[in-house]
C-alpha positions in Angstrom: 178.2 115.8 -33.0 180.8 116.8 -35.6 182.1 113.3 -35.9 178.5 112.0 -36.3 177.8 114.7 -38.9 180.8 113.8 -41.0 179.8 110.1 -41.1 176.1 110.7 -41.9 177.0 113.3 -44.6 179.0 110.7 -46.4 176.1 108.2 -46.4 173.2 110.6 -47.0 173.9 114.3 -47.5 170.2 115.2 -47.4 169.6 113.4 -44.1 172.4 115.2 -42.5 170.8 118.7 -43.0 169.2 118.7 -39.5 172.4 117.6 -37.9 174.2 120.3 -39.7 171.9 122.9 -38.2 172.6 121.5 -34.7 176.3 121.3 -35.3 176.4 124.9 -36.6 174.8 126.3 -33.4 177.0 124.0 -31.3 180.1 125.6 -32.9 178.8 129.1 -32.5 178.1 128.5 -28.8 181.6 127.0 -28.4 182.9 130.2 -30.0 180.9 132.3 -27.6 179.6 134.5 -30.4 177.2 137.4 -29.7 173.5 137.8 -30.3 173.9 139.3 -33.7 176.0 136.3 -34.9 173.4 133.9 -33.6 170.6 135.7 -35.2 172.6 136.0 -38.5 173.1 132.3 -38.5 169.5 131.5 -37.9 168.4 133.9 -40.7 171.0 132.5 -43.1 170.0 128.9 -42.4 166.2 129.7 -42.7 166.6 132.1 -45.7 164.5 134.7 -44.0 164.7 137.3 -41.2 165.2 136.1 -37.6 164.9 137.9 -34.3 164.9 137.9 -30.5 162.8 139.8 -27.9 163.3 139.9 -24.1 160.3 139.3 -21.9 159.9 142.9 -20.8 160.2 144.1 -24.3 163.2 146.3 -23.5 165.5 144.4 -25.9 164.9 143.3 -29.4 167.1 142.2 -32.3 166.0 141.6 -35.9 168.4 140.5 -38.6 167.7 139.7 -42.3 169.1 136.7 -44.2 172.1 138.8 -45.3 173.1 139.5 -41.7 171.9 143.2 -41.7 170.0 144.6 -38.7 166.4 145.5 -39.3 164.9 148.4 -37.4 161.4 148.4 -35.9 159.2 145.8 -34.2 158.7 142.3 -35.6 155.6 141.6 -37.7 152.5 140.4 -36.0 152.6 137.0 -37.7 155.8 135.1 -37.2 157.0 131.5 -36.4 158.0 132.1 -32.8 159.4 130.0 -30.0 158.8 131.0 -26.4 161.8 131.1 -24.0 161.9 131.5 -20.2 160.8 134.8 -18.7 158.4 135.4 -21.6 161.3 136.0 -24.0 161.1 134.6 -27.6 162.9 134.0 -30.8 161.3 133.9 -34.2 161.6 133.5 -38.0 159.8 136.1 -40.2 158.8 133.8 -43.0 156.1 135.2 -45.3 154.9 131.8 -46.5 154.2 128.6 -44.6 156.8 127.0 -42.4 159.5 124.8 -43.9 160.6 121.5 -42.5 163.7 122.8 -40.7 162.2 125.9 -39.3 161.3 124.3 -36.0 164.8 122.9 -35.5 166.4 126.2 -36.4 164.2 128.0 -33.9 164.9 125.4 -31.2 168.7 125.7 -31.6 168.6 129.5 -31.9 166.6 129.8 -28.7 168.9 127.4 -26.9 171.9 129.3 -28.0 170.4 132.6 -26.9 169.5 131.2 -23.6 172.9 129.6 -22.9 175.0 132.5 -24.2 173.3 135.3 -22.5 171.6 133.9 -19.4 168.4 135.8 -20.2 167.9 137.2 -16.7 171.5 138.3 -16.0 173.3 139.6 -19.0 172.8 142.3 -21.6 171.7 141.0 -25.0 174.0 143.1 -27.0 177.8 142.7 -26.7 180.2 144.7 -28.9 180.8 143.3 -32.4 184.5 143.8 -32.0 185.5 140.9 -34.3 183.4 142.4 -37.1 184.8 145.8 -36.5 188.4 144.6 -36.4 187.9 142.9 -39.8 186.0 145.8 -41.4 188.1 147.5 -44.1 185.7 150.4 -44.1 186.4 151.2 -40.5 189.1 153.6 -39.5 192.5 152.1 -38.5 192.0 153.6 -35.1 188.6 152.0 -34.6 189.9 148.6 -35.9 192.9 148.8 -33.6 190.8 149.7 -30.6 188.4 146.8 -31.3 191.4 144.4 -31.6 192.8 145.5 -28.3 189.4 145.0 -26.6 189.5 141.4 -28.0 192.8 140.8 -26.2 194.9 141.0 -29.4 198.4 142.5 -29.0 199.8 145.2 -31.2 203.0 144.0 -32.8 202.0 140.3 -32.8 200.9 138.4 -35.8 197.4 137.0 -36.4 195.5 135.2 -39.1 191.9 135.0 -40.0 190.2 131.6 -40.4 187.0 131.7 -42.6 184.6 128.9 -42.8 180.9 128.4 -43.9 178.2 127.9 -41.3 178.1 124.2 -42.1 181.9 123.6 -41.7 182.9 120.5 -39.8 185.3 121.4 -36.9 187.2 118.4 -35.6 188.9 120.9 -33.3 188.0 124.5 -32.9 191.1 126.8 -32.7 191.2 129.3 -29.9 190.5 133.0 -30.8 187.7 135.6 -31.1 184.8 134.3 -33.2 181.9 135.9 -35.0 179.5 135.3 -37.9 179.7 137.9 -40.6 178.4 138.3 -44.1 180.3 138.6 -47.3 179.4 139.0 -51.0 179.8 135.2 -51.3 177.8 134.1 -48.3 177.6 134.0 -44.5 180.9 133.1 -42.8 182.1 131.9 -39.4 185.4 133.7 -38.7 188.0 133.1 -36.1 191.1 135.3 -35.4 194.0 133.0 -34.5 197.6 133.7 -33.7 200.1 133.2 -36.5 201.7 130.2 -34.9 198.4 128.3 -34.4 198.8 124.7 -35.7 195.8 122.9 -34.3 193.4 123.8 -37.0 191.2 120.9 -38.2 188.2 122.2 -40.0 186.8 121.6 -43.5 186.1 123.5 -45.6 188.0 126.6 -44.6 190.4 129.2 -45.7 193.3 130.5 -43.6 194.6 134.0 -44.4 198.2 135.2 -44.2 199.8 136.4 -41.0 199.8 140.1 -40.3 199.5 142.8 -37.6 196.1 143.7 -36.1 195.9 146.5 -38.7 196.1 143.9 -41.5 193.3 141.7 -40.3 190.9 142.9 -43.2 193.6 141.8 -45.7 193.9 138.4 -44.0 190.1 138.0 -44.1 189.9 138.8 -47.8 192.7 136.3 -48.6 191.0 133.7 -46.3 187.7 134.0 -48.2 189.6 133.4 -51.5 191.3 130.4 -50.0 188.0 129.1 -48.7 186.4 129.4 -52.1 189.4 127.5 -53.6 188.9 124.5 -51.2 187.6 121.2 -52.6 186.6 119.1 -49.7 187.3 116.4 -48.8 190.5 116.4 -50.9 191.4 120.0 -50.1 189.5 120.9 -46.9 191.7 123.6 -45.4 193.4 125.9 -47.9 196.1 128.3 -46.7 196.3 131.5 -48.7 200.0 131.8 -48.3 200.5 128.6 -50.4 199.4 130.7 -53.4 201.6 133.7 -52.6 200.6 136.9 -54.3 198.1 135.1 -56.5 195.5 135.3 -53.8 195.7 139.2 -53.8 195.5 139.1 -57.6 192.4 136.8 -57.5 190.8 139.0 -54.8 191.2 142.2 -56.8 190.3 140.9 -60.3 187.1 139.6 -61.9 186.1 137.5 -64.8 185.7 140.6 -66.9 189.5 140.9 -66.9 190.1 137.3 -68.0 189.9 136.9 -71.8 190.3 133.2 -71.4 187.3 132.6 -69.1 184.9 131.3 -71.7 187.6 129.1 -73.3 188.5 127.6 -69.9 184.8 126.9 -69.2 184.7 125.0 -72.5 187.8 123.0 -71.7 186.6 122.1 -68.2 183.3 120.6 -69.6 185.4 117.5 -70.5 185.3 114.9 -67.7 189.1 114.5 -67.9 190.0 118.2 -68.0 190.3 119.3 -64.4 192.6 116.4 -63.3 194.7 116.7 -66.5 195.1 120.4 -66.3 196.1 120.3 -62.7 198.8 117.7 -63.3 200.0 119.4 -66.4 200.5 122.6 -64.4 202.4 120.7 -61.7 204.5 118.3 -63.7 207.8 119.4 -65.4 207.1 117.4 -68.5 204.2 115.7 -70.3 205.8 112.3 -69.7 205.9 113.0 -66.0 202.3 114.2 -66.1 201.3 110.9 -67.9 203.0 108.9 -65.1 201.3 110.9 -62.4 197.9 110.4 -64.1 198.6 106.7 -64.8 198.0 107.2 -68.5 199.9 106.6 -71.7 202.1 109.4 -72.8 200.3 109.7 -76.2 196.9 110.2 -74.4 198.2 113.1 -72.3 200.0 114.6 -75.3 196.7 114.5 -77.2 194.9 116.2 -74.4 197.5 118.9 -74.1 197.2 119.5 -77.9 193.4 119.7 -77.5 193.8 122.3 -74.7 196.3 124.3 -76.9 193.9 124.3 -79.9 191.0 125.6 -77.7 193.1 128.3 -75.9 195.1 129.4 -79.0 198.4 129.2 -77.2 200.8 126.6 -75.9 199.8 126.3 -72.2 203.1 124.7 -71.2 205.6 127.2 -72.5 207.0 130.2 -70.6 204.4 132.6 -69.0 201.6 130.7 -70.8 201.8 128.1 -68.0 201.2 130.9 -65.5 198.4 132.3 -67.7 196.7 128.9 -67.7 197.2 128.5 -63.9 195.5 131.8 -63.1 192.6 131.1 -65.5 192.1 127.7 -63.8 192.1 129.3 -60.3 189.5 131.8 -61.5 187.5 128.9 -62.9 187.6 127.2 -59.5 186.4 130.4 -57.9 183.5 130.8 -60.4 182.5 127.2 -59.7 183.0 127.2 -55.9 180.0 125.8 -53.9 181.5 125.7 -50.4 179.5 128.7 -49.2 176.1 127.6 -50.6 173.5 126.7 -48.0 171.0 124.0 -48.9 167.9 125.5 -50.4 164.7 125.5 -48.4 162.7 122.3 -48.8 158.9 122.8 -49.2 
């Protein structure tokens, strides 16, 4: 399914939307996520609340599109799908059904049935992955959750963060869940620090740390994910940016006096590739060779950038200043966590 999805997405991104829904639930089932994660995915994909109810009415779960549990019974009017033993899943859309609602319900219902064996298992399983990654939880609660997940104190772990529509060529082993962030809904996997078989795009991989540092690894992984530029940069490792990831995670555009100027520069079609090479190359002549352009052309572009910024971007700490501003620009313009809008 993932291979087929990748091929179709290159030919027709719009036609691949249905396959992306299928692939998303396939990956969640492979990761053996819990009911809340499945409902969160359905709600995020549909853009409205989603829920599940057991046949005897003793178990019910409702989650809004932001992944937050909703108390109380479901509304009387919902788009529902009946499951064995009189159980059901539903979408709480206020207006008429959208084209992908039926497919989302079908895959949501299948995932619930496969994951929980409706007659035999409890619907709710502990959300230990979410708890182990929660910076608001106490260290004791996070540690206890990590141990329940089979993680070992004293060992190193990383957090892999990916969007719901990420393409997994090979899913790494480790505890998995679906969580929400201020930037969107995420699939997260906790992997050992020596895991090498990670083939997923787009994704961000956080730095290694102990089980107590998992929230920090997640925060860095989300920054790395937002810096990804698939297909050229599908998987981004936070450690490749060193301490800059922490700086980017803690700062905002309000602290960057160059934000508006960088936006102006990047409006030029040549700007992003030229700035990237200027930051990486030791000289303008080398940058020109790397870009396959004449030296005078690159020199002219560098001078145009300097006039706009008001400082020489290639001297001393100014190069670092430009680099940080460009990374912030990439974060502002990241689209990897955007789900396709509902189609009426």
